[in-house]
mmCIF file of the C-alpha atoms, coordinates in Angstrom:
data_MODEL
# 
_entry.id   MODEL 
# 
loop_
_atom_site.group_PDB 
_atom_site.id 
_atom_site.type_symbol 
_atom_site.label_atom_id 
_atom_site.label_alt_id 
_atom_site.label_comp_id 
_atom_site.label_asym_id 
_atom_site.label_entity_id 
_atom_site.label_seq_id 
_atom_site.pdbx_PDB_ins_code 
_atom_site.Cartn_x 
_atom_site.Cartn_y 
_atom_site.Cartn_z 
_atom_site.occupancy 
_atom_site.B_iso_or_equiv 
_atom_site.pdbx_formal_charge 
_atom_site.auth_seq_id 
_atom_site.auth_comp_id 
_atom_site.auth_asym_id 
_atom_site.auth_atom_id 
_atom_site.pdbx_PDB_model_num 
ATOM 1  C CA . MET A 1 1  ? 4.838   -20.386 -13.182 1.00 0.00 ? 1  MET A CA 1 
ATOM 2  C CA . ASN A 1 2  ? 7.859   -21.649 -11.253 1.00 0.00 ? 2  ASN A CA 1 
ATOM 3  C CA . ILE A 1 3  ? 7.786   -25.448 -11.224 1.00 0.00 ? 3  ILE A CA 1 
ATOM 4  C CA . LYS A 1 4  ? 10.614  -25.781 -8.693  1.00 0.00 ? 4  LYS A CA 1 
ATOM 5  C CA . LEU A 1 5  ? 8.853   -23.457 -6.261  1.00 0.00 ? 5  LEU A CA 1 
ATOM 6  C CA . GLU A 1 6  ? 5.557   -25.320 -6.645  1.00 0.00 ? 6  GLU A CA 1 
ATOM 7  C CA . LEU A 1 7  ? 7.261   -28.671 -6.041  1.00 0.00 ? 7  LEU A CA 1 
ATOM 8  C CA . LEU A 1 8  ? 9.024   -27.266 -2.972  1.00 0.00 ? 8  LEU A CA 1 
ATOM 9  C CA . GLN A 1 9  ? 5.743   -25.881 -1.624  1.00 0.00 ? 9  GLN A CA 1 
ATOM 10 C CA . ASN A 1 10 ? 4.040   -29.247 -2.109  1.00 0.00 ? 10 ASN A CA 1 
ATOM 11 C CA . ALA A 1 11 ? 6.878   -31.046 -0.326  1.00 0.00 ? 11 ALA A CA 1 
ATOM 12 C CA . ILE A 1 12 ? 6.693   -28.602 2.596   1.00 0.00 ? 12 ILE A CA 1 
ATOM 13 C CA . PHE A 1 13 ? 2.899   -28.910 2.833   1.00 0.00 ? 13 PHE A CA 1 
ATOM 14 C CA . ASP A 1 14 ? 3.148   -32.702 2.793   1.00 0.00 ? 14 ASP A CA 1 
ATOM 15 C CA . ALA A 1 15 ? 5.823   -32.698 5.505   1.00 0.00 ? 15 ALA A CA 1 
ATOM 16 C CA . ILE A 1 16 ? 3.839   -30.357 7.710   1.00 0.00 ? 16 ILE A CA 1 
ATOM 17 C CA . GLY A 1 17 ? 0.654   -32.359 7.180   1.00 0.00 ? 17 GLY A CA 1 
ATOM 18 C CA . GLU A 1 18 ? 2.446   -35.569 8.101   1.00 0.00 ? 18 GLU A CA 1 
ATOM 19 C CA . LYS A 1 19 ? 3.874   -34.054 11.290  1.00 0.00 ? 19 LYS A CA 1 
ATOM 20 C CA . LEU A 1 20 ? 0.533   -32.544 12.282  1.00 0.00 ? 20 LEU A CA 1 
ATOM 21 C CA . SER A 1 21 ? -1.147  -35.923 12.117  1.00 0.00 ? 21 SER A CA 1 
ATOM 22 C CA . TYR A 1 22 ? 1.051   -37.029 15.032  1.00 0.00 ? 22 TYR A CA 1 
ATOM 23 C CA . MET A 1 23 ? 0.346   -33.976 17.158  1.00 0.00 ? 23 MET A CA 1 
ATOM 24 C CA . GLU A 1 24 ? -2.684  -33.378 19.288  1.00 0.00 ? 24 GLU A CA 1 
ATOM 25 C CA . ILE A 1 25 ? -3.998  -30.105 17.942  1.00 0.00 ? 25 ILE A CA 1 
ATOM 26 C CA . ASP A 1 26 ? -7.476  -28.880 18.698  1.00 0.00 ? 26 ASP A CA 1 
ATOM 27 C CA . ALA A 1 27 ? -8.153  -27.020 15.439  1.00 0.00 ? 27 ALA A CA 1 
ATOM 28 C CA . ASP A 1 28 ? -11.633 -26.009 16.601  1.00 0.00 ? 28 ASP A CA 1 
ATOM 29 C CA . LYS A 1 29 ? -10.221 -24.396 19.735  1.00 0.00 ? 29 LYS A CA 1 
ATOM 30 C CA . ILE A 1 30 ? -7.623  -22.461 17.736  1.00 0.00 ? 30 ILE A CA 1 
ATOM 31 C CA . ALA A 1 31 ? -10.151 -21.329 15.126  1.00 0.00 ? 31 ALA A CA 1 
ATOM 32 C CA . ASP A 1 32 ? -12.754 -20.390 17.715  1.00 0.00 ? 32 ASP A CA 1 
ATOM 33 C CA . THR A 1 33 ? -10.222 -18.364 19.670  1.00 0.00 ? 33 THR A CA 1 
ATOM 34 C CA . THR A 1 34 ? -9.118  -16.480 16.564  1.00 0.00 ? 34 THR A CA 1 
ATOM 35 C CA . ALA A 1 35 ? -12.697 -15.982 15.427  1.00 0.00 ? 35 ALA A CA 1 
ATOM 36 C CA . ILE A 1 36 ? -13.644 -14.505 18.802  1.00 0.00 ? 36 ILE A CA 1 
ATOM 37 C CA . LYS A 1 37 ? -10.660 -12.119 18.653  1.00 0.00 ? 37 LYS A CA 1 
ATOM 38 C CA . VAL A 1 38 ? -11.608 -10.984 15.146  1.00 0.00 ? 38 VAL A CA 1 
ATOM 39 C CA . LEU A 1 39 ? -15.276 -10.494 16.039  1.00 0.00 ? 39 LEU A CA 1 
ATOM 40 C CA . SER A 1 40 ? -14.405 -8.632  19.236  1.00 0.00 ? 40 SER A CA 1 
ATOM 41 C CA . GLU A 1 41 ? -12.144 -6.239  17.351  1.00 0.00 ? 41 GLU A CA 1 
ATOM 42 C CA . ILE A 1 42 ? -14.771 -5.665  14.667  1.00 0.00 ? 42 ILE A CA 1 
ATOM 43 C CA . LYS A 1 43 ? -17.465 -5.068  17.274  1.00 0.00 ? 43 LYS A CA 1 
ATOM 44 C CA . GLU A 1 44 ? -15.276 -2.486  19.000  1.00 0.00 ? 44 GLU A CA 1 
ATOM 45 C CA . ILE A 1 45 ? -14.778 -0.683  15.689  1.00 0.00 ? 45 ILE A CA 1 
ATOM 46 C CA . ILE A 1 46 ? -18.501 -0.709  14.889  1.00 0.00 ? 46 ILE A CA 1 
ATOM 47 C CA . ASN A 1 47 ? -19.431 0.567   18.361  1.00 0.00 ? 47 ASN A CA 1 
ATOM 48 C CA . ASP A 1 48 ? -17.169 3.620   18.026  1.00 0.00 ? 48 ASP A CA 1 
ATOM 49 C CA . ASP A 1 49 ? -19.659 6.337   17.029  1.00 0.00 ? 49 ASP A CA 1 
ATOM 50 C CA . GLU A 1 50 ? -16.866 8.826   16.392  1.00 0.00 ? 50 GLU A CA 1 
ATOM 51 C CA . LYS A 1 51 ? -15.707 6.907   13.302  1.00 0.00 ? 51 LYS A CA 1 
ATOM 52 C CA . SER A 1 52 ? -17.200 7.591   9.903   1.00 0.00 ? 52 SER A CA 1 
ATOM 53 C CA . ASP A 1 53 ? -18.606 4.589   8.048   1.00 0.00 ? 53 ASP A CA 1 
ATOM 54 C CA . PHE A 1 54 ? -15.661 4.725   5.658   1.00 0.00 ? 54 PHE A CA 1 
ATOM 55 C CA . ASP A 1 55 ? -13.128 4.752   8.503   1.00 0.00 ? 55 ASP A CA 1 
ATOM 56 C CA . ALA A 1 56 ? -14.919 1.877   10.222  1.00 0.00 ? 56 ALA A CA 1 
ATOM 57 C CA . VAL A 1 57 ? -14.839 -0.243  7.073   1.00 0.00 ? 57 VAL A CA 1 
ATOM 58 C CA . GLU A 1 58 ? -11.187 0.656   6.547   1.00 0.00 ? 58 GLU A CA 1 
ATOM 59 C CA . GLU A 1 59 ? -10.323 -0.488  10.073  1.00 0.00 ? 59 GLU A CA 1 
ATOM 60 C CA . ILE A 1 60 ? -12.321 -3.693  9.659   1.00 0.00 ? 60 ILE A CA 1 
ATOM 61 C CA . VAL A 1 61 ? -10.322 -4.453  6.519   1.00 0.00 ? 61 VAL A CA 1 
ATOM 62 C CA . TYR A 1 62 ? -7.125  -3.980  8.542   1.00 0.00 ? 62 TYR A CA 1 
ATOM 63 C CA . VAL A 1 63 ? -8.423  -6.470  11.127  1.00 0.00 ? 63 VAL A CA 1 
ATOM 64 C CA . PHE A 1 64 ? -8.923  -9.049  8.380   1.00 0.00 ? 64 PHE A CA 1 
ATOM 65 C CA . GLU A 1 65 ? -5.431  -8.358  7.043   1.00 0.00 ? 65 GLU A CA 1 
ATOM 66 C CA . LYS A 1 66 ? -3.970  -8.616  10.557  1.00 0.00 ? 66 LYS A CA 1 
ATOM 67 C CA . TYR A 1 67 ? -5.274  -12.184 10.817  1.00 0.00 ? 67 TYR A CA 1 
ATOM 68 C CA . ASN A 1 68 ? -4.374  -13.024 7.197   1.00 0.00 ? 68 ASN A CA 1 
ATOM 69 C CA . ILE A 1 69 ? -8.004  -13.412 6.163   1.00 0.00 ? 69 ILE A CA 1 
ATOM 70 C CA . GLY A 1 70 ? -8.405  -12.730 2.471   1.00 0.00 ? 70 GLY A CA 1 
ATOM 71 C CA . ILE A 1 71 ? -10.924 -10.090 1.470   1.00 0.00 ? 71 ILE A CA 1 
ATOM 72 C CA . GLY A 1 72 ? -10.662 -10.461 -2.292  1.00 0.00 ? 72 GLY A CA 1 
ATOM 73 C CA . GLY A 1 73 ? -10.396 -7.496  -4.596  1.00 0.00 ? 73 GLY A CA 1 
ATOM 74 C CA . ARG A 1 74 ? -13.310 -5.480  -3.197  1.00 0.00 ? 74 ARG A CA 1 
ATOM 75 C CA . HIS A 1 75 ? -10.996 -3.242  -1.208  1.00 0.00 ? 75 HIS A CA 1 
ATOM 76 C CA . ASP A 1 76 ? -8.391  -2.566  -3.881  1.00 0.00 ? 76 ASP A CA 1 
ATOM 77 C CA . PHE A 1 77 ? -8.181  1.217   -3.900  1.00 0.00 ? 77 PHE A CA 1 
# 
């Protein structure tokens, strides 16, 4: 555990949070847009009948990684 790093991270998070409160950001719009992109990419992968099930799952995992969505340890091989 690196205390200095944790304190720096907390300070950065606080500063960003403070600045964001002054900005007009539509979080729902951003999330919905990203969610639609992710779902569209996954749907395209699933609809490709030339892919094996394994390859389809592998590509779906890459989509999650592309958008920095954690998948846990289930795909650790």
